C-alpha positions as CSV (number, residue, x, y, z in Angstrom):
1,M,-20.5,49.8,-101.5
2,P,-18.4,46.6,-101.9
3,P,-17.7,44.2,-99.0
4,R,-14.6,44.5,-96.8
5,K,-11.7,42.4,-97.5
6,F,-10.9,40.9,-94.2
7,R,-7.1,39.7,-93.8
8,A,-7.5,38.9,-89.9
9,L,-9.6,37.4,-87.3
10,I,-9.1,38.2,-83.8
11,F,-10.8,36.3,-81.0
12,D,-11.0,37.0,-77.1
13,I,-10.6,33.9,-75.1
14,G,-12.8,33.5,-71.9
15,R,-16.5,32.7,-72.7
16,V,-15.5,32.7,-76.4
17,L,-13.1,30.1,-77.0
18,I,-12.9,28.4,-73.1
19,R,-15.8,27.8,-71.0
20,L,-15.4,29.4,-67.7
21,D,-16.4,28.3,-64.2
22,V,-15.4,31.1,-61.8
23,A,-17.4,29.3,-59.1
24,R,-15.0,26.4,-59.3
25,A,-11.8,28.5,-58.7
26,V,-13.8,30.6,-56.0
27,N,-14.9,27.4,-54.2
28,S,-11.3,26.3,-54.2
29,L,-9.5,29.5,-53.4
30,G,-12.2,29.9,-50.3
31,A,-12.0,26.1,-49.0
32,N,-11.5,26.1,-45.1
33,L,-12.0,30.0,-44.8
34,A,-14.6,31.8,-43.0
35,L,-15.8,33.7,-45.9
36,S,-18.7,32.2,-48.7
37,P,-17.7,32.0,-52.0
38,S,-19.6,35.2,-53.0
39,E,-17.3,37.0,-50.4
40,V,-14.3,35.7,-52.0
41,W,-15.2,36.5,-55.5
42,T,-16.5,40.2,-54.4
43,A,-12.9,40.4,-52.5
44,L,-11.1,39.5,-55.8
45,E,-13.2,41.6,-58.1
46,K,-13.0,44.9,-55.9
47,D,-9.3,44.0,-55.1
48,P,-7.4,47.4,-55.6
49,R,-4.4,45.7,-57.4
50,W,-6.8,43.8,-59.8
51,L,-5.9,45.8,-62.8
52,D,-2.1,45.7,-61.8
53,W,-2.2,42.0,-62.0
54,Q,-4.4,42.2,-65.2
55,E,-1.8,44.4,-67.0
56,G,1.5,43.0,-65.5
57,R,2.4,45.2,-63.0
58,I,2.4,42.4,-60.2
59,S,4.2,39.5,-60.4
60,P,2.4,35.7,-59.9
61,H,4.3,35.2,-56.6
62,D,3.3,38.4,-55.4
63,W,-0.4,38.1,-56.7
64,H,-0.4,35.0,-54.6
65,L,0.9,36.7,-51.3
66,H,-1.5,39.4,-51.7
67,V,-4.7,37.6,-52.2
68,T,-3.8,35.0,-49.5
69,K,-3.3,37.3,-46.9
70,R,-6.2,39.5,-48.0
71,L,-8.6,36.4,-47.8
72,G,-6.7,34.9,-44.9
73,S,-5.5,31.6,-46.8
74,A,-2.9,29.3,-46.0
75,L,-2.9,28.0,-49.7
76,N,0.8,27.8,-50.9
77,F,1.9,29.1,-54.3
78,E,1.1,25.9,-55.9
79,E,-1.9,25.2,-54.2
80,F,-3.0,28.8,-55.0
81,T,-2.3,28.3,-58.8
82,Q,-4.2,25.1,-59.2
83,A,-7.2,26.7,-57.6
84,W,-7.0,29.8,-59.9
85,N,-6.7,28.1,-62.9
86,L,-10.0,25.9,-62.2
87,A,-12.0,29.0,-63.5
88,M,-10.9,27.3,-66.9
89,H,-13.2,24.4,-68.0
90,P,-10.7,21.7,-69.8
91,E,-13.0,21.1,-72.9
92,P,-12.8,24.2,-75.2
93,L,-16.1,25.8,-76.7
94,H,-14.9,24.8,-80.1
95,D,-13.6,22.0,-82.6
96,S,-10.1,23.1,-83.4
97,A,-11.0,21.9,-87.1
98,L,-12.7,25.4,-87.6
99,F,-9.5,27.3,-86.6
100,A,-7.6,25.0,-88.8
101,K,-9.5,26.0,-91.8
102,L,-10.1,29.8,-90.9
103,G,-6.0,29.6,-90.3
104,K,-5.6,28.9,-94.0
105,R,-7.4,32.1,-95.1
106,Y,-7.2,34.7,-92.4
107,R,-4.5,35.6,-89.8
108,L,-5.8,34.5,-86.4
109,G,-5.0,36.2,-83.4
110,L,-6.1,36.2,-79.5
111,L,-7.0,39.6,-77.6
112,S,-7.8,38.8,-73.9
113,N,-7.6,40.4,-70.3
114,T,-5.8,37.9,-68.6
115,D,-2.9,37.1,-66.3
116,P,0.2,35.4,-66.6
117,I,-0.9,32.3,-64.4
118,H,-3.9,31.8,-66.9
119,V,-1.5,32.2,-69.8
120,A,1.0,29.8,-68.7
121,Y,-1.9,27.2,-68.0
122,M,-3.7,27.7,-71.2
123,E,-1.3,27.8,-73.9
124,P,0.2,24.2,-73.6
125,R,-3.3,22.6,-72.9
126,Y,-5.7,23.7,-75.6
127,D,-5.0,22.5,-78.9
128,F,-6.6,25.3,-80.6
129,F,-3.6,27.8,-79.6
130,Q,-1.5,26.2,-82.2
131,F,-3.5,28.0,-84.8
132,F,-3.2,31.6,-83.4
133,P,0.4,32.9,-84.2
134,V,-0.8,36.3,-83.1
135,R,-1.5,36.5,-78.9
136,T,-2.1,39.8,-77.3
137,Y,-2.5,39.7,-73.8
138,S,-3.3,42.5,-71.2
139,C,-0.7,41.3,-68.7
140,V,2.1,42.0,-71.5
141,V,0.7,44.7,-73.3
142,G,0.1,46.8,-70.1
143,A,-3.1,47.8,-71.3
144,S,-6.8,46.1,-70.9
145,K,-9.8,46.2,-72.7
146,P,-11.6,48.4,-73.5
147,S,-8.3,50.5,-74.0
148,P,-7.7,51.2,-77.6
149,L,-3.9,50.7,-76.8
150,I,-4.5,46.6,-76.7
151,F,-6.7,46.8,-79.6
152,R,-4.0,48.7,-81.7
153,E,-1.1,46.3,-80.4
154,A,-3.3,43.3,-81.7
155,L,-3.6,45.1,-85.1
156,R,0.0,45.7,-85.1
157,A,1.1,42.3,-84.3
158,S,-1.4,41.0,-86.9
159,G,0.0,43.3,-89.4
160,V,-3.3,44.5,-90.5
161,K,-5.1,47.8,-90.8
162,A,-8.2,48.2,-88.5
163,G,-10.5,48.0,-91.4
164,E,-9.2,44.5,-92.3
165,A,-9.8,43.2,-89.0
166,V,-12.7,41.2,-87.3
167,Y,-13.1,41.1,-83.5
168,I,-15.0,38.4,-81.7
169,D,-16.1,39.0,-78.0
170,D,-18.7,37.8,-75.5
171,I,-18.9,41.5,-74.1
172,G,-20.8,43.8,-76.0
173,A,-18.8,46.8,-74.9
174,Y,-15.4,45.3,-75.9
175,V,-16.9,44.6,-79.4
176,E,-18.1,48.2,-79.6
177,A,-14.6,49.5,-78.6
178,A,-13.1,47.6,-81.8
179,R,-15.7,48.9,-83.8
180,R,-14.7,52.6,-82.7
181,L,-11.5,52.0,-84.1
182,G,-12.4,50.7,-87.2
183,M,-12.5,46.9,-86.8
184,A,-15.8,44.8,-88.0
185,G,-17.0,43.3,-84.5
186,I,-19.0,40.2,-83.7
187,H,-20.6,39.9,-80.4
188,F,-20.2,36.0,-79.6
189,Q,-23.7,34.4,-79.0
190,G,-22.5,30.8,-78.7
191,A,-20.3,28.4,-80.6
192,E,-23.4,27.1,-82.7
193,K,-24.0,30.6,-84.0
194,L,-20.7,31.7,-84.7
195,P,-20.1,30.0,-88.2
196,G,-23.4,32.1,-89.4
197,Q,-22.3,35.3,-87.6
198,L,-18.8,35.1,-89.7
199,R,-20.6,34.3,-92.9
200,E,-22.7,37.3,-92.7
201,L,-19.6,39.4,-92.9
202,G,-18.4,37.2,-95.9
203,I,-15.8,35.1,-94.1
204,E,-15.6,31.5,-95.6
205,V,-16.2,28.9,-92.9
């Protein structure tokens, strides 16, 4: 069979483009509380409104009130936002030159399960965003990975068919969800391995 002709490369963000340090955020959110960091993280991870937060059905201010009440925290909204954003390391995982080069040949897109506080923090702070004209966020779409809905929205926004797109994620189940729709998938294994993984699909790096 002839090699597939790819027109779009769609990337996850957390642990693929930006290092995550959840412990920093949890420690800050739990400061001066009787809860341990692991208890704070468990409370967030199992929160009954987590999916509503990720899929845009609760506002940032309402999320702040919900979480601080649940934890017994006295953080105001600004302090909460600062703590929440500590999960993202200030240094990205890749040199933006990679995306400047890829962006000349392919349509670059982002596809992330994320929330409006993180989006507002990320977009102006990381240089690589300028090379990604397509940005598909769960909190905007109203659906999150591995739902086919969010992948189809990323394809629609990129203007390509599934067979013309490559999806890159550090979570194998999400890569498989993309493949089930007909996309090619790369299970991200680290910044140093990505160029080789792209070349295996015939993508010029």
